[in-house]
The first five atom37 places (N, CA, C, CB, O) and aatype in JSON, in Angstrom:
{
  "aatype": [19, 15, 15, 10, 14, 7, 16, 10, 19, 1, 14, 12, 7, 0, 4, 1, 7, 0, 9, 10, 10, 19, 4, 7, 0, 7, 3, 2, 1, 15, 0, 13, 11, 7, 14, 10, 10, 7, 0, 10, 15, 0, 1, 7, 13, 0, 19, 10, 15, 9, 3, 14, 14, 7, 8, 7, 0, 13, 12, 0, 19, 14, 16, 16, 19, 6, 2, 16, 5, 16, 0, 0, 19, 0, 0, 10, 3, 17, 10, 9, 6, 5, 13, 14, 0, 5, 14, 9, 7, 0, 9, 7, 19, 15, 13, 7, 7, 2, 5, 19, 0, 17, 10, 0, 0, 8, 6, 16, 1, 19, 2, 0, 19, 19],
  "atom_mask": [
    [1, 1, 1, 1, 1],
    [1, 1, 1, 1, 1],
    [1, 1, 1, 1, 1],
    [1, 1, 1, 1, 1],
    [1, 1, 1, 1, 1],
    [1, 1, 1, 0, 1],
    [1, 1, 1, 1, 1],
    [1, 1, 1, 1, 1],
    [1, 1, 1, 1, 1],
    [1, 1, 1, 1, 1],
    [1, 1, 1, 1, 1],
    [1, 1, 1, 1, 1],
    [1, 1, 1, 0, 1],
    [1, 1, 1, 1, 1],
    [1, 1, 1, 1, 1],
    [1, 1, 1, 1, 1],
    [1, 1, 1, 0, 1],
    [1, 1, 1, 1, 1],
    [1, 1, 1, 1, 1],
    [1, 1, 1, 1, 1],
    [1, 1, 1, 1, 1],
    [1, 1, 1, 1, 1],
    [1, 1, 1, 1, 1],
    [1, 1, 1, 0, 1],
    [1, 1, 1, 1, 1],
    [1, 1, 1, 0, 1],
    [1, 1, 1, 1, 1],
    [1, 1, 1, 1, 1],
    [1, 1, 1, 1, 1],
    [1, 1, 1, 1, 1],
    [1, 1, 1, 1, 1],
    [1, 1, 1, 1, 1],
    [1, 1, 1, 1, 1],
    [1, 1, 1, 0, 1],
    [1, 1, 1, 1, 1],
    [1, 1, 1, 1, 1],
    [1, 1, 1, 1, 1],
    [1, 1, 1, 0, 1],
    [1, 1, 1, 1, 1],
    [1, 1, 1, 1, 1],
    [1, 1, 1, 1, 1],
    [1, 1, 1, 1, 1],
    [1, 1, 1, 1, 1],
    [1, 1, 1, 0, 1],
    [1, 1, 1, 1, 1],
    [1, 1, 1, 1, 1],
    [1, 1, 1, 1, 1],
    [1, 1, 1, 1, 1],
    [1, 1, 1, 1, 1],
    [1, 1, 1, 1, 1],
    [1, 1, 1, 1, 1],
    [1, 1, 1, 1, 1],
    [1, 1, 1, 1, 1],
    [1, 1, 1, 0, 1],
    [1, 1, 1, 1, 1],
    [1, 1, 1, 0, 1],
    [1, 1, 1, 1, 1],
    [1, 1, 1, 1, 1],
    [1, 1, 1, 1, 1],
    [1, 1, 1, 1, 1],
    [1, 1, 1, 1, 1],
    [1, 1, 1, 1, 1],
    [1, 1, 1, 1, 1],
    [1, 1, 1, 1, 1],
    [1, 1, 1, 1, 1],
    [1, 1, 1, 1, 1],
    [1, 1, 1, 1, 1],
    [1, 1, 1, 1, 1],
    [1, 1, 1, 1, 1],
    [1, 1, 1, 1, 1],
    [1, 1, 1, 1, 1],
    [1, 1, 1, 1, 1],
    [1, 1, 1, 1, 1],
    [1, 1, 1, 1, 1],
    [1, 1, 1, 1, 1],
    [1, 1, 1, 1, 1],
    [1, 1, 1, 1, 1],
    [1, 1, 1, 1, 1],
    [1, 1, 1, 1, 1],
    [1, 1, 1, 1, 1],
    [1, 1, 1, 1, 1],
    [1, 1, 1, 1, 1],
    [1, 1, 1, 1, 1],
    [1, 1, 1, 1, 1],
    [1, 1, 1, 1, 1],
    [1, 1, 1, 1, 1],
    [1, 1, 1, 1, 1],
    [1, 1, 1, 1, 1],
    [1, 1, 1, 0, 1],
    [1, 1, 1, 1, 1],
    [1, 1, 1, 1, 1],
    [1, 1, 1, 0, 1],
    [1, 1, 1, 1, 1],
    [1, 1, 1, 1, 1],
    [1, 1, 1, 1, 1],
    [1, 1, 1, 0, 1],
    [1, 1, 1, 0, 1],
    [1, 1, 1, 1, 1],
    [1, 1, 1, 1, 1],
    [1, 1, 1, 1, 1],
    [1, 1, 1, 1, 1],
    [1, 1, 1, 1, 1],
    [1, 1, 1, 1, 1],
    [1, 1, 1, 1, 1],
    [1, 1, 1, 1, 1],
    [1, 1, 1, 1, 1],
    [1, 1, 1, 1, 1],
    [1, 1, 1, 1, 1],
    [1, 1, 1, 1, 1],
    [1, 1, 1, 1, 1],
    [1, 1, 1, 1, 1],
    [1, 1, 1, 1, 1],
    [1, 1, 1, 1, 1],
    [1, 1, 1, 1, 1]
  ],
  "atom_positions": [
    [[4.53, 13.82, -4.01], [3.85, 12.46, -3.21], [5.3, 11.92, -2.38], [3.09, 10.98, -4.56], [5.52, 10.72, -2.2]],
    [[6.24, 13.02, -1.91], [7.6, 12.49, -1.34], [6.74, 12.55, 0.06], [9.28, 13.55, -1.56], [7.28, 12.01, 1.03]],
    [[5.86, 12.98, 0.19], [5.24, 13.54, 1.56], [3.57, 12.55, 1.42], [5.06, 15.78, 1.51], [2.44, 12.88, 1.79]],
    [[4.11, 11.15, 0.64], [2.64, 10.07, 0.98], [2.37, 9.46, 2.14], [2.55, 8.85, 0.18], [3.14, 8.57, 2.49]],
    [[1.13, 9.84, 3.05], [1.09, 9.71, 4.35], [0.67, 7.92, 4.36], [-0.05, 10.93, 5.07], [-0.27, 7.32, 3.83]],
    [[1.83, 7.44, 5.22], [1.59, 5.9, 5.3], [1.83, 5.32, 7.25], [0.0, 0.0, 0.0], [2.44, 5.77, 8.22]],
    [[1.08, 4.3, 7.0], [1.89, 3.62, 8.36], [1.98, 1.93, 7.9], [0.78, 3.86, 10.14], [1.3, 1.1, 7.31]],
    [[3.48, 2.04, 8.7], [3.6, 0.64, 8.23], [4.13, -0.17, 9.74], [4.85, 0.54, 6.78], [4.83, 0.13, 10.7]],
    [[3.16, -1.61, 9.2], [3.23, -2.22, 10.74], [4.42, -3.7, 10.21], [1.12, -2.86, 11.52], [4.35, -4.34, 9.17]],
    [[5.32, -3.84, 11.25], [5.81, -5.29, 10.56], [5.75, -5.95, 11.6], [7.27, -5.49, 9.85], [5.52, -5.82, 12.81]],
    [[6.12, -7.0, 10.56], [5.78, -8.42, 11.54], [6.0, -8.9, 12.85], [6.29, -9.35, 11.1], [7.02, -8.46, 13.39]],
    [[5.25, -9.77, 13.57], [5.86, -10.04, 14.96], [6.91, -10.86, 14.98], [4.96, -10.6, 15.88], [7.59, -11.16, 15.96]],
    [[7.08, -11.32, 13.53], [8.32, -12.31, 13.92], [9.25, -12.45, 12.69], [0.0, 0.0, 0.0], [9.38, -11.25, 12.46]],
    [[9.95, -13.04, 11.8], [10.64, -13.09, 10.6], [9.34, -12.29, 9.52], [11.14, -14.9, 10.21], [8.11, -12.32, 9.54]],
    [[10.38, -11.59, 8.62], [9.1, -11.09, 7.71], [9.13, -12.14, 6.51], [9.26, -9.33, 7.07], [10.2, -12.04, 5.91]],
    [[8.45, -12.94, 6.08], [8.58, -13.03, 4.92], [7.52, -12.38, 3.66], [8.72, -14.23, 4.96], [7.14, -12.88, 2.6]],
    [[7.26, -11.05, 4.31], [7.21, -10.47, 2.78], [6.55, -9.28, 2.54], [0.0, 0.0, 0.0], [5.82, -9.3, 3.53]],
    [[6.21, -8.06, 1.84], [6.01, -6.84, 2.06], [4.54, -6.6, 1.64], [7.01, -6.04, 1.4], [4.33, -7.14, 0.56]],
    [[3.72, -6.13, 2.0], [2.32, -5.76, 1.65], [2.21, -4.4, 1.26], [1.39, -6.0, 2.75], [2.71, -3.67, 2.12]],
    [[1.75, -3.79, 0.32], [1.49, -2.26, -0.29], [-0.31, -2.67, -0.21], [2.4, -1.82, -2.35], [-0.98, -3.4, -0.94]],
    [[-0.74, -1.77, 1.12], [-2.15, -2.0, 1.19], [-2.72, -0.12, 0.78], [-2.62, -2.79, 3.07], [-2.48, 0.87, 1.48]],
    [[-3.63, -0.15, -0.81], [-4.24, 1.29, -1.03], [-5.87, 0.75, -0.93], [-3.73, 2.16, -2.76], [-6.59, -0.12, -1.42]],
    [[-5.95, 2.05, 0.21], [-7.53, 1.92, 0.49], [-8.48, 2.07, -0.82], [-7.99, 3.12, 1.57], [-8.23, 2.05, -2.03]],
    [[-9.38, 2.18, -0.27], [-10.7, 2.56, -1.73], [-11.04, 4.02, -1.33], [0.0, 0.0, 0.0], [-10.85, 4.43, -0.19]],
    [[-11.77, 5.08, -2.72], [-12.24, 6.41, -2.87], [-12.8, 6.37, -1.48], [-13.28, 6.75, -4.14], [-13.43, 5.46, -0.95]],
    [[-12.42, 7.71, -0.93], [-13.41, 8.43, 0.74], [-12.66, 7.5, 1.39], [0.0, 0.0, 0.0], [-13.35, 7.92, 2.33]],
    [[-11.81, 6.51, 1.94], [-11.8, 6.15, 2.62], [-9.97, 6.29, 3.41], [-12.57, 5.16, 2.21], [-9.18, 6.89, 2.69]],
    [[-9.71, 6.05, 4.02], [-7.95, 6.36, 4.55], [-7.38, 4.96, 4.83], [-7.73, 7.41, 6.23], [-7.88, 3.86, 4.62]],
    [[-6.41, 5.23, 5.28], [-5.21, 3.96, 5.69], [-5.43, 3.34, 6.89], [-3.67, 4.48, 5.89], [-4.52, 2.59, 7.25]],
    [[-6.44, 3.43, 7.66], [-6.32, 3.29, 8.84], [-7.76, 2.66, 9.25], [-5.87, 4.57, 9.45], [-7.9, 1.72, 10.03]],
    [[-9.19, 3.59, 8.35], [-10.54, 2.67, 8.67], [-10.44, 1.2, 8.58], [-11.68, 3.0, 7.69], [-10.2, 0.82, 7.43]],
    [[-10.55, 0.34, 9.38], [-11.48, -0.79, 9.84], [-10.54, -1.93, 9.28], [-13.19, -0.77, 9.16], [-10.94, -3.1, 9.3]],
    [[-8.93, -1.5, 8.66], [-7.89, -1.98, 8.55], [-7.29, -2.8, 9.79], [-7.22, -1.02, 8.16], [-6.59, -3.73, 9.41]],
    [[-7.36, -2.73, 10.68], [-6.55, -2.72, 12.14], [-6.58, -4.13, 12.13], [0.0, 0.0, 0.0], [-5.45, -4.62, 12.15]],
    [[-7.97, -5.33, 12.09], [-7.8, -6.81, 11.91], [-7.24, -7.46, 11.2], [-8.56, -7.31, 11.76], [-6.83, -8.58, 11.5]],
    [[-7.02, -6.66, 9.59], [-6.49, -6.8, 8.2], [-4.81, -6.75, 8.86], [-7.08, -5.35, 6.9], [-4.16, -7.79, 8.89]],
    [[-4.3, -5.59, 9.31], [-3.07, -5.38, 9.64], [-2.1, -6.63, 10.5], [-3.24, -4.16, 10.38], [-0.95, -7.06, 10.4]],
    [[-3.44, -6.93, 11.5], [-2.57, -7.58, 12.42], [-2.79, -9.1, 12.12], [0.0, 0.0, 0.0], [-1.83, -9.83, 12.39]],
    [[-3.55, -9.5, 11.76], [-3.34, -10.76, 11.0], [-2.38, -11.0, 9.82], [-4.49, -11.06, 10.54], [-2.37, -12.17, 9.44]],
    [[-1.58, -10.17, 9.15], [-1.22, -10.33, 7.89], [0.18, -10.51, 9.04], [-1.53, -9.05, 6.46], [0.95, -11.47, 8.97]],
    [[0.34, -9.28, 10.2], [1.69, -9.37, 10.9], [1.83, -10.12, 11.26], [2.11, -8.78, 11.68], [3.04, -10.25, 11.45]],
    [[0.93, -11.46, 11.81], [0.99, -12.67, 12.45], [1.59, -13.61, 11.62], [-0.23, -13.1, 12.88], [2.33, -14.56, 11.9]],
    [[1.11, -13.14, 10.4], [1.67, -14.48, 9.38], [2.9, -13.75, 9.17], [0.72, -14.97, 7.72], [3.23, -14.31, 8.12]],
    [[3.74, -13.0, 9.36], [4.91, -12.94, 9.1], [4.76, -11.74, 8.02], [0.0, 0.0, 0.0], [5.65, -11.8, 7.17]],
    [[4.07, -10.91, 7.88], [3.99, -9.8, 6.67], [4.18, -8.71, 6.78], [3.01, -9.63, 6.1], [3.4, -8.32, 7.64]],
    [[5.02, -7.55, 6.27], [4.83, -5.71, 7.15], [3.93, -5.24, 5.89], [6.78, -4.31, 7.42], [4.12, -5.45, 4.7]],
    [[3.37, -4.86, 6.25], [1.97, -4.0, 5.24], [2.38, -2.68, 5.55], [0.03, -4.25, 5.78], [2.76, -2.48, 6.7]],
    [[2.37, -1.98, 4.96], [2.5, -0.64, 4.52], [1.01, -0.29, 3.65], [3.98, -0.53, 3.54], [0.66, -0.66, 2.53]],
    [[0.09, 0.82, 4.95], [-1.11, 0.83, 4.16], [-1.03, 3.07, 3.79], [-2.86, -0.06, 5.49], [-0.69, 4.08, 4.4]],
    [[-1.41, 2.8, 2.84], [-0.95, 4.19, 2.46], [-2.14, 5.1, 2.55], [-0.33, 4.26, 0.99], [-3.19, 4.46, 2.6]],
    [[-2.33, 6.72, 2.59], [-3.62, 7.11, 2.27], [-3.31, 7.43, 0.78], [-4.24, 8.33, 3.2], [-2.09, 7.34, 0.66]],
    [[-3.78, 7.7, -0.19], [-3.77, 7.96, -1.88], [-3.96, 9.31, -1.49], [-5.05, 7.2, -3.1], [-4.47, 9.73, -0.45]],
    [[-3.33, 10.14, -2.76], [-4.33, 11.18, -3.08], [-5.46, 11.77, -2.83], [-4.55, 11.11, -3.74], [-6.49, 11.4, -3.39]],
    [[-5.43, 12.79, -1.92], [-7.7, 13.2, -1.45], [-7.73, 12.63, -0.57], [0.0, 0.0, 0.0], [-8.71, 13.12, 0.0]],
    [[-7.22, 11.59, 0.31], [-7.73, 10.81, 1.08], [-7.1, 11.34, 2.29], [-7.56, 9.43, 0.75], [-6.04, 11.94, 2.5]],
    [[-8.3, 10.85, 3.17], [-6.85, 10.8, 5.14], [-6.22, 12.32, 4.79], [0.0, 0.0, 0.0], [-6.68, 13.34, 4.25]],
    [[-4.92, 11.93, 5.39], [-3.84, 12.77, 5.96], [-3.2, 13.43, 4.39], [-2.57, 11.7, 7.04], [-2.24, 14.19, 4.3]],
    [[-3.84, 13.03, 3.51], [-3.15, 13.34, 1.94], [-4.29, 14.47, 1.3], [-3.07, 11.62, 0.73], [-4.62, 14.11, 0.17]],
    [[-4.61, 15.07, 1.52], [-5.88, 15.9, 1.06], [-5.31, 17.24, 0.08], [-6.79, 16.52, 2.6], [-5.98, 17.76, -0.81]],
    [[-4.08, 17.6, 0.42], [-3.76, 18.5, -0.19], [-3.2, 18.33, -1.69], [-3.04, 19.02, 0.6], [-2.72, 19.21, -2.39]],
    [[-3.39, 16.95, -2.0], [-3.34, 16.64, -3.45], [-4.63, 15.74, -3.86], [-1.93, 15.85, -3.78], [-5.18, 14.71, -3.47]],
    [[-4.79, 16.81, -4.97], [-5.95, 16.05, -5.73], [-6.57, 14.34, -5.82], [-5.56, 16.33, -7.0], [-5.67, 13.64, -6.29]],
    [[-7.38, 13.81, -5.62], [-7.56, 12.56, -6.53], [-7.63, 12.81, -7.99], [-8.83, 11.85, -6.18], [-8.35, 13.6, -8.6]],
    [[-6.57, 11.84, -8.52], [-6.78, 12.18, -9.86], [-6.26, 10.51, -10.57], [-5.73, 13.77, -10.34], [-5.51, 9.97, -9.76]],
    [[-6.41, 9.93, -11.4], [-6.01, 8.73, -11.86], [-4.27, 8.97, -11.4], [-6.46, 8.49, -13.63], [-3.55, 8.38, -10.6]],
    [[-4.0, 10.39, -12.55], [-2.4, 10.09, -12.6], [-1.77, 10.29, -11.19], [-1.6, 11.16, -13.68], [-0.71, 9.74, -10.9]],
    [[-2.38, 11.01, -10.39], [-2.03, 11.12, -8.97], [-1.72, 9.88, -8.09], [-3.08, 11.77, -8.36], [-0.62, 9.58, -7.62]],
    [[-2.91, 9.23, -7.98], [-2.85, 7.63, -7.33], [-2.16, 6.66, -8.07], [-4.26, 6.97, -7.17], [-2.2, 5.57, -7.5]],
    [[-1.31, 6.64, -9.54], [-0.67, 6.09, -9.95], [0.58, 6.35, -9.38], [-0.87, 6.15, -11.0], [1.32, 5.53, -8.84]],
    [[0.79, 7.65, -9.56], [2.42, 8.29, -9.15], [2.38, 7.79, -7.69], [2.71, 10.33, -9.25], [3.43, 7.23, -7.36]],
    [[1.4, 7.85, -6.71], [1.17, 7.53, -5.21], [1.83, 6.04, -5.1], [-0.62, 7.56, -4.74], [2.78, 5.53, -4.5]],
    [[0.96, 5.66, -5.9], [1.06, 3.63, -5.98], [3.01, 3.39, -6.25], [-0.24, 2.69, -8.18], [3.93, 2.72, -5.77]],
    [[2.88, 4.09, -6.97], [4.7, 3.88, -7.3], [5.53, 4.06, -6.33], [5.38, 4.86, -8.3], [6.46, 3.3, -6.03]],
    [[5.19, 5.23, -5.73], [6.26, 6.01, -4.59], [6.34, 5.04, -3.8], [5.81, 7.41, -3.73], [7.4, 4.69, -3.29]],
    [[4.96, 4.36, -3.57], [4.62, 3.69, -2.15], [5.33, 2.2, -2.32], [2.74, 3.55, -1.83], [5.59, 1.49, -1.34]],
    [[5.59, 1.86, -3.48], [6.26, 1.17, -3.56], [7.17, 0.72, -3.88], [6.04, 0.94, -3.61], [7.5, -0.46, -3.82]],
    [[7.92, 1.91, -4.4], [9.91, 2.28, -4.16], [9.88, 1.75, -3.18], [10.78, 3.9, -3.95], [10.27, 0.61, -2.93]],
    [[9.07, 3.04, -2.0], [9.69, 3.44, -0.73], [9.39, 1.67, 0.08], [8.71, 5.13, 0.12], [9.93, 1.62, 1.18]],
    [[8.78, 0.59, -0.23], [8.8, -0.56, 0.22], [9.32, -1.59, 0.14], [8.19, -0.81, 0.18], [9.5, -2.56, 0.87]],
    [[9.67, -1.17, -1.25], [11.22, -2.48, -1.52], [12.03, -1.87, -0.92], [12.03, -2.87, -3.15], [12.61, -2.63, -0.14]],
    [[12.53, -0.46, -0.84], [13.68, 0.03, -0.21], [13.78, -0.3, 0.82], [13.86, 1.14, -0.15], [14.99, -0.36, 1.01]],
    [[13.2, -0.61, 1.8], [12.72, -1.02, 3.03], [13.01, -2.8, 3.43], [11.1, -0.61, 2.94], [13.27, -3.3, 4.53]],
    [[12.85, -3.5, 2.02], [12.49, -4.83, 2.43], [12.89, -5.61, 0.93], [10.72, -4.94, 3.01], [12.31, -6.57, 0.43]],
    [[14.01, -4.89, 0.44], [14.7, -5.17, -0.51], [14.8, -6.8, -1.1], [15.85, -4.63, -0.1], [14.65, -7.16, -2.27]],
    [[15.17, -7.86, 0.36], [15.22, -9.15, -0.2], [13.51, -9.92, -0.51], [16.19, -10.02, 0.95], [13.21, -10.92, -1.15]],
    [[12.8, -9.08, 0.16], [11.1, -9.67, 0.06], [10.75, -9.72, -0.77], [10.04, -9.17, 0.52], [11.29, -9.08, -1.67]],
    [[9.34, -10.71, -1.12], [8.52, -10.7, -2.14], [7.68, -9.26, -1.83], [7.64, -12.14, -2.21], [7.72, -8.85, -0.67]],
    [[6.96, -8.52, -2.81], [6.03, -7.51, -2.55], [4.96, -7.81, -3.09], [6.35, -6.32, -2.91], [4.87, -7.81, -4.32]],
    [[3.87, -8.13, -2.27], [2.47, -7.74, -2.78], [1.45, -6.22, -2.4], [0.0, 0.0, 0.0], [1.52, -5.27, -1.63]],
    [[0.78, -6.59, -3.17], [-0.09, -5.24, -2.73], [-1.9, -5.9, -3.32], [0.68, -3.36, -3.91], [-2.29, -6.47, -4.34]],
    [[-2.76, -5.29, -1.66], [-4.04, -5.47, -2.06], [-4.5, -3.84, -2.03], [-4.89, -6.59, -1.02], [-4.07, -2.87, -1.41]],
    [[-5.64, -4.03, -3.05], [-6.67, -2.89, -2.67], [-8.05, -3.07, -3.11], [0.0, 0.0, 0.0], [-8.56, -3.68, -4.04]],
    [[-8.64, -2.15, -1.87], [-9.97, -2.03, -1.63], [-10.76, -1.23, -2.52], [-10.12, -1.6, -0.43], [-10.76, -0.09, -2.05]],
    [[-11.55, -1.27, -3.74], [-12.46, -0.47, -4.32], [-11.65, -0.15, -5.3], [-13.07, 0.6, -3.57], [-11.15, -0.88, -6.16]],
    [[-11.52, 1.26, -5.09], [-10.77, 2.2, -5.92], [-9.25, 1.65, -5.86], [-10.94, 3.8, -5.37], [-8.47, 1.69, -6.81]],
    [[-8.97, 1.17, -4.64], [-7.47, 0.94, -4.45], [-7.4, -0.46, -5.33], [0.0, 0.0, 0.0], [-6.33, -0.46, -5.93]],
    [[-7.95, -1.3, -5.53], [-8.03, -2.23, -5.95], [-7.9, -1.8, -7.88], [0.0, 0.0, 0.0], [-7.57, -2.72, -8.63]],
    [[-8.04, -1.05, -8.2], [-8.16, -0.35, -9.69], [-6.66, 0.02, -9.43], [-9.47, 1.15, -10.05], [-5.93, -0.43, -10.31]],
    [[-6.04, 0.67, -8.51], [-4.58, 1.07, -8.8], [-3.59, 0.0, -8.12], [-4.26, 2.63, -8.18], [-2.37, 0.16, -8.03]],
    [[-4.05, -0.73, -7.82], [-3.15, -1.73, -7.03], [-3.23, -2.9, -8.63], [-4.08, -2.47, -5.06], [-2.28, -3.55, -9.06]],
    [[-4.41, -2.87, -9.13], [-4.45, -3.93, -10.7], [-3.12, -3.27, -11.56], [-6.32, -3.65, -11.94], [-2.03, -3.79, -11.81]],
    [[-3.75, -1.63, -11.97], [-2.95, -0.99, -12.65], [-1.32, -1.33, -11.84], [-3.54, 0.58, -12.71], [-0.35, -1.55, -12.56]],
    [[-1.25, -1.34, -10.92], [0.84, -0.91, -10.19], [1.01, -2.31, -10.88], [1.52, -0.82, -7.65], [1.85, -2.24, -11.77]],
    [[0.28, -3.91, -10.7], [0.46, -4.94, -11.13], [0.79, -5.2, -12.6], [-0.43, -5.44, -10.76], [1.45, -6.19, -12.91]],
    [[0.31, -4.28, -13.53], [-0.13, -4.77, -14.86], [1.71, -3.68, -15.3], [-2.35, -4.1, -15.62], [2.53, -3.87, -16.2]],
    [[1.69, -2.83, -14.41], [3.22, -1.6, -15.18], [4.5, -2.29, -13.76], [2.68, 1.31, -14.85], [5.55, -1.64, -13.75]],
    [[4.46, -2.8, -13.3], [5.71, -3.26, -12.42], [6.08, -4.71, -11.98], [5.59, -2.61, -11.21], [5.37, -5.16, -11.09]],
    [[6.95, -5.41, -12.41], [6.95, -6.31, -12.28], [7.79, -6.33, -10.91], [7.21, -6.89, -13.38], [8.51, -7.27, -10.59]],
    [[7.63, -5.25, -10.21], [8.18, -5.84, -8.73], [7.16, -6.69, -7.98], [8.58, -4.6, -7.67], [7.33, -7.75, -7.38]],
    [[6.08, -5.99, -8.14], [4.71, -6.5, -7.81], [4.48, -8.08, -7.93], [3.71, -5.8, -8.73], [4.1, -8.55, -9.01]],
    [[4.76, -9.03, -6.61], [4.37, -10.75, -6.91], [3.26, -11.1, -7.03], [4.7, -11.71, -5.99], [2.85, -12.05, -7.68]],
    [[2.44, -10.08, -6.16], [1.18, -10.78, -5.75], [0.22, -9.38, -5.48], [1.43, -11.91, -4.23], [0.58, -8.27, -5.08]],
    [[-1.36, -9.94, -5.93], [-2.12, -8.69, -5.82], [-3.38, -9.78, -5.52], [-2.16, -7.44, -7.33], [-3.59, -10.88, -6.03]],
    [[-4.23, -8.96, -4.36], [-5.22, -9.23, -4.1], [-6.35, -7.72, -4.27], [-4.96, -9.93, -2.8], [-7.55, -7.81, -4.01]]
  ]
}
């Protein structure tokens, strides 16, 4: 999971927080997300959009619940290392929503979920 593919978009101005964005099953970190990343960045949020196991550039690792949960924790760890003093949120689309809900239930470091 150390090679988890992701794209970090930094805010245009001061950083108000950081967000982990997890795509749905069969999707990838960049499909249709440009307007969302731009809107969040314009409002002061850094966004890390990831390809979970079995998606996009991370096809070498199979999609399993355990693999995607491990990847979500690894992405959260990395995001917190980059923005240690900021609140952290998570957005999940479809199956990504399942992963984000699981992450929020098991990680007190997640401050908001969509």
